[in-house]
C-alpha positions in Angstrom: 94.8 97.4 97.9 91.9 95.9 96.1 90.1 98.0 93.5 86.9 97.0 91.8 86.4 98.5 88.4 83.3 99.4 86.6 83.6 95.9 84.8 83.0 94.3 88.2 86.6 92.9 88.3 88.5 93.2 91.5 92.2 93.9 90.9 95.0 93.9 93.6 96.8 97.5 93.0 100.1 97.6 94.7 100.8 100.7 96.8 102.8 101.5 99.9 100.1 103.5 101.6 96.7 105.2 101.1 95.8 107.8 103.5 92.4 109.3 103.7 91.9 112.2 106.3 88.6 113.4 107.5 88.4 116.4 110.0 88.8 120.0 110.6 92.4 119.8 111.5 94.6 119.3 108.6 98.0 118.6 110.2 100.5 117.2 108.2 102.2 114.9 110.9 104.6 112.5 109.5 103.7 113.4 106.0 105.9 116.7 106.6 109.0 114.3 106.4 108.2 112.7 102.8 110.2 115.4 101.0 107.0 117.0 99.5 106.9 120.7 98.5 105.2 122.5 101.6 104.0 126.0 101.9 102.6 127.4 105.0 102.2 124.0 106.5 100.2 122.8 103.5 101.1 120.6 100.5 101.7 122.4 97.2 99.6 120.8 94.4 99.4 121.1 90.5 95.8 122.0 90.0 95.5 119.9 86.8 95.7 116.8 88.7 96.2 117.8 92.2 99.5 115.9 92.2 102.1 116.8 94.8 105.8 117.3 94.0 106.3 113.6 94.4 104.9 111.3 91.5 102.0 109.0 92.6 101.1 111.3 95.7 98.0 113.5 95.5 96.5 115.8 98.0 93.0 117.4 98.1 91.2 119.5 100.6 92.3 121.6 103.3 95.8 120.0 103.5 96.8 121.4 100.1 97.4 124.8 98.8 97.6 126.5 95.3 97.1 130.0 94.1 93.4 131.1 94.5 92.7 128.1 96.9 89.2 128.5 98.7 88.7 126.3 101.7 85.3 125.1 100.7 83.7 121.6 100.9 82.5 122.2 97.1 86.2 123.0 96.3 87.2 119.8 97.8 84.8 117.7 95.5 86.2 119.3 92.6 89.8 118.5 93.6 88.8 114.8 94.3 87.4 114.5 90.9 90.6 115.8 89.1 92.8 113.9 91.5 90.9 110.7 90.5 91.6 111.2 87.0 95.2 112.2 87.8 95.8 108.9 89.6 94.2 106.7 86.8 97.5 106.3 85.0 99.1 105.0 88.2 96.3 102.6 88.9 95.4 101.3 85.5 98.5 102.7 83.2 97.3 100.7 80.1 93.5 101.9 80.1 92.1 105.1 78.5 89.7 107.1 80.8 86.5 107.8 79.2 84.5 110.6 80.8 80.8 109.9 81.0 77.9 111.8 82.5 75.3 110.3 84.6 72.6 112.2 82.8 73.4 110.8 79.3 75.5 107.6 79.7 73.7 104.2 79.2 76.4 102.5 80.8 76.3 104.4 83.9 72.4 104.0 83.9 72.9 100.2 83.8 75.3 100.3 86.7 73.2 102.5 88.7 70.0 100.6 87.8 68.0 103.7 86.3 66.2 104.2 83.3 67.9 106.0 80.3 65.8 109.1 79.8 64.4 109.8 76.4 65.0 113.4 75.2 63.0 115.1 72.4 
């Protein structure tokens, strides 16, 4: 898979498969045979990184389960952000992740083509 980083460099990241599902019917299909921890036809995840029981496999949205799970679109966005941070060591093992905010990061402002606000 090709991944273009914030530095504009496109790198080839080896992976066996990247599956992205959109829809209202979270059926596991062949994923059920991958040896992942499953509870009530949903993938069990660690809520720190949304990783499954198999290293390098992450699950977000209605396909996963954890204590207190709320099936809301808003929850899915939160899960995606944490899964992305959790996946970084697999994608860029030697790179440290720096959390930046679109409201205050000059680097992100430059990438987005917006002016850095001045706060008094």
